[in-house]
N, C-alpha and C positions, 0 to 999 in steps of 0.2 A: 318689561317681563324678567323674571331670575334666570340665571342660567338652568337649564335644562337639568343637570346633575344635581340640582337644590331643591327639586321638584319633588313632590309625594307622585306616587303613581296616578296617573290620568284614568280618568274613566273611558275615554276614547283616544284614539290617536287617528288622525285621516291624512294620509299618503297622497299628497298633490291637492294644488289649488286651482284646479280648471275647474268647469262648472259643477260637475259632481261633486267636488270637494268642496266647493263655495257651497252647495246646497246644503250638502250634510251639516256640514259649520253652521248654516243658519238654523236648522232644526235643532241642532245639538246648543248652539247659543239660548235659543228660543227656550227649551226646555231647561237652561240651567246645570248642564253639566260640565264637569271638569274635562277639558277636551284641549287640543291644540291641531292645527294643519301644519303639516313639514312639506314643504314646496321647497325644489330645487332651482328656481329661477329667483327673478328680483321682484315679481309681480303676480299677481292672480293671471290664469289664461297663459300662461308661458309657451304652450303648443301653438297656440294661434297668431304668435309673434312669428313664425314660420310656415305654417299650415294653416290653410292651402297654400300652396306654391306661388299662385297666380292671383290669390289674395281677396278672392270672393267667395263668400261662403254660399252655399245651396240651401241653406237653411233658411224657408219662408221668412218673409218679414210683411206681414197683410198688416197694414195699419189702419186701413178703412176698411171696415166690415158692414157696416150699417146698425150695428147692435152697440148699446152701450154697457151690457153686462160685462164687465171683466172675464169672470168665468167663460162666458163664451166666446170672449175673443182669443183666451189663448188655446182655442181651437186651430186658428190661423196664424199664431203668433210661435213659431220655432225655435226663439233664442229666448226669452224671458225665464228667468226662474222663478220657482214658486216661493211666493211671500205676501206678505200682509200690506203692502205698500205699494199704493198705485206710481209712487214715483220711481220705483225700480221695476220698469217695463221697459223692455228693448226699445218700444214704440217711441221712446222719448232723446234714444241717442241714434236712430237712423229711420229715415221714411222709405229706404231702397228697398224694394221686393227682396235682392238678392243682395245684402249690405258688405259691406267690408271687412275685412275679419279684424282690421284694427278698432273698429267700434264695439267688437264682441270683448277684445281686451280691455278698453275703458269702460265699458259697462261692468265686467266683472270687479276690476278694482274699484269702482264706485260702491259697488253693491258689499264688499267686503269691509267697505270704509262705515257706509251709513249703517249696517247692522253691528260694528264693532264685533265681525268674526275674528277669532284669534289665529294668526297666522305667522310662524316662522319664515323667513325667506332665506334664499342663499342656505338651504338647509337641505343638503341631497343625503339620503339615506343610503349606507354601503353594505349594513349586514341587520338581519332581522332575527332573533332569536328567541326560543320560549325557555324560560327557567320559571320553575316550581308555578306554573299555572298563567306567570305573566308573561307578555312580550316586553323584550329588550330590544331596543331600535340604537343603534350607534351610525352616527353620521361620518363624513369625511373627515371631519375635524377632531374625532374621537369624542365628539358630545354622545351622552347616554339619555335615551328617552324609555320611561316606564310605561305600559297600558295594559290595563287589564283585556281590552280589544281593541283592533286594529281593523280600520276599514280603509283598503287598499283603492285609490280611486286615481292613478296615474297612468289608467288608459294604455293603449297599445303603444310600448315605448321601443320597441326593436323592431326594425326592417323584416318582413316574413321573404325568407330566402328559400325557393324551392330547391330541390336535390337533383340541380342539373348539372351534369359536369359544366366546367367553364361558367357558370353563372357569376362568380367572382369577378369576371371580365365586364361586365355589365356597370352603367351609371346608376346611380339610384335617384330616384324621385326625391330624395331628399336633399340631394348635392347638385345635381344635374342644372345647367345653365339656363332662366326662365327668357333668355334675350334670343329672339327669333334669329336675328341678325347671325347667331353663332351657328346656323345649320344651314345657309345659304348653298342650295343645290346638293344638299347630302342626302342619300338613303338612308332612312331611320325605322329599326325596328322599336316600336313599345311593347313591353312584356306585360298582360294583365288586361282586362277588361272593366275595369273598376272606373270610377269618375276621375280620380288621377290620374289612369292611363288617358282617359278622352281628353280632359282637362288640358294633358299636355301634349296630344295628337292635335286639339285644336289651335292650340297657341303656333303653332309650327307651319300650319297650311299654306299660309302666304309665302313662306319661305324654302321650306324643305322640297327638294326634287321629288322624292318617293317616302311616304310613311306606311309602313303596315304596323296593324296592330292585331298582337296574337294571344290565344290561348285555347286549351284543349276544347271549352265549351262555348256557344253561341251566344253573344250578346244578351243580356237579359236587361229590358228596358221596363225604367218605375212605374211607368204609366200602364204597364202590363200586367206586372208583380205585385203592384201595392209595397213593395218592398224600396225604402227610399233610398237602401245604398248600391240599387242597382243603377244603370245608367240613366242620367237626369236629363231633362230636356234640353236644358241650359247649357251642358257638354255634347250635343249632340250634332252640331254642324258637321263632323268628319263623317257620318253615315251618308250624308248627299254625297259626299265627294268620291266615294267608294260605289254607291248605285249610279252615279253618273260620270263615273269613267274618267275621272281628274287623277290618274296616277297613283292613288291610294289603296288600301284593300285591309280588309279585315278577314284573319286568317284564324279559322278554327284547325289548330293543329297542336300537336305535343311538341315541345324542344326536346330533343335527344341530346345535344350538346352544342355548346359554344367555342369557337375556337379562332385563334388569331392569325391571317396569313397575310403576308406582303402589304400590311397596313391597313387591312379592311377585315370585318369579323364575319366567318363564317358561320352560319346556322343550320344545322341539321335539323329538319322535322319529318315529323309522320302525321299527314293531313286525319283530320278525324272523319271526314265526308268525301272520301275519295277512295275506295276500295285499299287503304295502306300503302297510299302513294307515298314515295319518299323524294326528300328534295334537298339541295344545297342552295342556302339562300344569301345573299351578299349584301353588307351593310358599312355604312360609315359609322355609325354609331348604333349603340343598342341601349335600352333606357328600358330599366325594370321598375313597374311601378303595380308591384305585387301585394302591398299593404303590408300591415306592421301586425307584430304578435304581442303576448305577454312577457314579461321581462321577470322569469323567477329567479333572478341570479342571486338576490340580495337576501334571500330566505335561505339560512344555514340549515342542518340534518334534521332539527328539531321542529322543523316547521315549514316546510316546503312543501307549497299546496301541489295534490294533484293535477294534473293538466287534461285537456279535453282538445277537441278539433283540431289534428294534427298540430297540436302542442301549442296552439294560440292563443287559449283562454285556461283561467284556472277554473278546476269542474268546482260544480255549485251545486248547494241545496235547492228547494224552491224558494227558501227564505234568503240566498244571495250567499248561504257561508260555506266557506269552503268542507270538501268533504269528507277531508281528513284531518286538518286543524281547526279545532273548537275555537270559537270567536275571532277567527279570521274572517272577515266580509268584504265585500267588493261593489265597490259603486260606480257608475257610468256606465262607459261604453265595456266594459268589463261584464258589467251585467247581459250583455248579449250572448253569452255562452247559453242562457237559457231559453231563448227565442231566436236562434242564429237563423238570418237571411230569413226571415218571417214578419217580426213585427220592427218596433221602432226604439228598442231598449238601446241601440247602440249609438244614439242622438239625443241630442239636448232635450228636445220636445217629447222624446219617451222616457228617456233616464231620469228625467226630474221628478217624475211621477213615482218612477220605482223608489228612488231615494228616499221621498217622503214616505211611501208604503214600508221602507227598507226601518226607517226610522220607527215607526209605529211598533213593528215587530220588536226592535230592541226595546223600547219601553216597555212593552208587554213581558219580554223575557226578562229583562234583568232591573227592572225599575218599578215592578207592581203595578204600572198602570196599564189595564186592560186596554185591547184594540178599541179604537173610538167606535161608538154605535148610536145609534138612536131606534126609542121604542115606536112601533107603528102599529096599525090595529091589524090584528091577525083574522083580515076580511078580505073577501073578493074585492071589494072597494079599496081599502086601506092598501091592499099588495098592489093593484092595478095604478093607483095614486102615486104609491113610491116609485115604482118602474118609469111610470111616463115622467114625472118630474126629473128623474136622474139623465135617463136618454136624451132627453131634450135639451138638457143644458151641460151635462158633464165636458169637460175637456179631457178628463185622465181617460174616461171610457172611447172618447172620440181620437184621442191621438193613440193610446196603447190598445185599438181594436184586436180583443180574440184574447191578449195575455193578461189585463188588469179585469176586475171583473167586481160588481157588488155582490153580495151575499145576503137573502134574506132569509132570517132562520125562525121558523114556527114552533114554539114548543108544545107541549103536550097540554100545558096548562091554559091554552090558548093566547098568550101571548106571542109578540113576534120582535125581531131586532133586528134592524138593517146597518150592514158592515157594509162600508165604501171603499171601494179602490185597492184590492187586495190581489195578488197574482192568483190567478184560477188553480194553478197548481198549489200554491200555498194554500187556498181556501180548502181543498180536498185531503191535503197531508195532514193538516191541523187539526184542532178540537173542532170546528166548524164543519169539518168532514165527516166526522163521526155523529154528526146530528141523524135524526130519523126523518127530517122534512124541511129541505130547503133548498132555494133556488139562486143560481146563479145568473146573474143579469151582465151580458156584454154586446159590444157593437162588432159588428163583422161582416167582413165582404163576403159574397158568394164565390163560387168556382167560376171562371170565364171561361168558356170552349171558343175557339176561334178569336175573329176579331174583336178588340174590348170597345171598339167605335160602333159595331154594326150588333147589337145585342137584341135577339128580341125578347120583348118584355111580354110578362102577362101580368096586367094590373088587377087580378083578383087575388083577395086576401087569402084566398084556400092556396093560392100557389107560393105564397110568401117565401118559403124556403126555399125557392129558386131565384131569390132576387140577387143580384150580381152586384150592387151597389151597396154601399155600407147598410147596416140597418141592426135594430134591435133583434137581439136573442136571448130567451128565458129558458132555462132547464132547471127542473125538479130532479133533486138527488135524495136518495134515502140513503147514506153514507157516502159512500162513492160509485153506487149504483146510478147510473142514468136512467128516471123510470119515464119521464117525458120531455118534450120540448115545443117553444111555438115559436116562430118567425113572424116580427113583426114587417109588412111589406116596405121596401123602399121609398124611399120619398124626395122629388126633387130638392125642396129646401129642408130635408132633415127636421121635418115638421110631422113626430108623430102622435098627433092627438087628435086626428078626424077620427068621427064617431063611429063610422062602420066599418072604414078602412082599418082601423087600428086598435080602438079601444074594444069595440064588440067582439073581436078574437081575443085578445086579451083576457076580457073578464070571461069568456066562455073556457080558455085554459086555467084559469084559477080555479072558477066552478068546479072543472073536472077534477084538477088536482087536491082541491079540498074535500069534496065527496068521496075520492078516494081514498086519501088518508082517513076520513072518519069511518070509513069500511075497514079498512084494516086494524085500525084501534079497537070497532065491534069485536071484529073477528079474533083478534088476540085475547 
């Protein structure tokens, strides 16, 4: 590759060669655009050489599913990137359900080599500016790169530090020892209640005398909320040690300040559920596991993106573009700003589909390549067949439940088009959302009240809207106005092909919708 200074302006520069950057690189390579990935490390997936600290991923790797269909298998494969190659599936790199992080690093390196994705390593961008409508990036060696558009796929590169007096005294999850022997007989406070906090706590159970885990809010369990960023079962052994009186505790409390006295840490807390009780607690170690945030420091005043959610994310449109810097897009975990703590955009098995959708949006916006679509029959049977085929097979709708959807657009001339795997918000914001007659198809969980393992179910299709397990939902819109919807009742095997349970109600919905539309046209 020639030096960057000698190159013409790229169509795209992608910052970062983690899973999202590599996925975007794959899409750009397949489309034949001029692009490069700039990566600060010496290989793809540098982040995963350090994190998670205890070296086991919590992203599922279910190799044996009983299905031969690769698309179906991606429903339970949380690590593979989207590609056209059966060789480039993560199951070829590990058969462990929770695989080692090093296997993901190896996979990403091979993925880049297999598809010839263009990456410039050991290139850390120090400054991004915008001049005459183009982005100019300067690395720490003084090399410059120009691009019409920039896709930031750097993830959360700075620790998130709550505004707590004395918080700087804590040891960061990024750097604290992972050797349990370093904590023998110590009293340890862990700040945060995410997976990194409990991963750290579980590691110390055999050696620490007392472990407290603290944050203002109660623990959220992923199997209850369906948000995979909440506490996962693989990290929840610590819960037993609390409830079964093994000296450990989970504290719902706000830390008011942290001090150092006589060689120990004194932490002043105010309890959330104790009528405002305050207390001073004493520890030998305080470890912060409060997560990460986006680092906007490389952007100068010409292109600094607005931030959102306690400044942890760049603020984005439904097309993942900066709300105030045209041409600046975001990929990977940064996309999670659009569905924060609701869906799976913060994780590989979610954002891989987002990145593919983003690429399609870019193709339509800048390269005169319309969003992919296929013609379907604008009849009750044609619409029914299109929905049933997708909900029974799509991995994108399955993994990005309620966030990505298919759109079925029925035109006045009696034709219909099927658009696949677009953000639901983008569907409504864009051209599709201006259509007079269209449907959005998603897979969604229902609301669980009480114990998620003791849900009272009603197997009557007329009560399908009360389904709590993942199930298809079809909504009819005119513009952005919701006119009607139908839920297809949940199924133990996620097989929505039963005549009376699924097909009859879906056909009835389309019959009523088509009749209502015909009546509206006649009235007009």
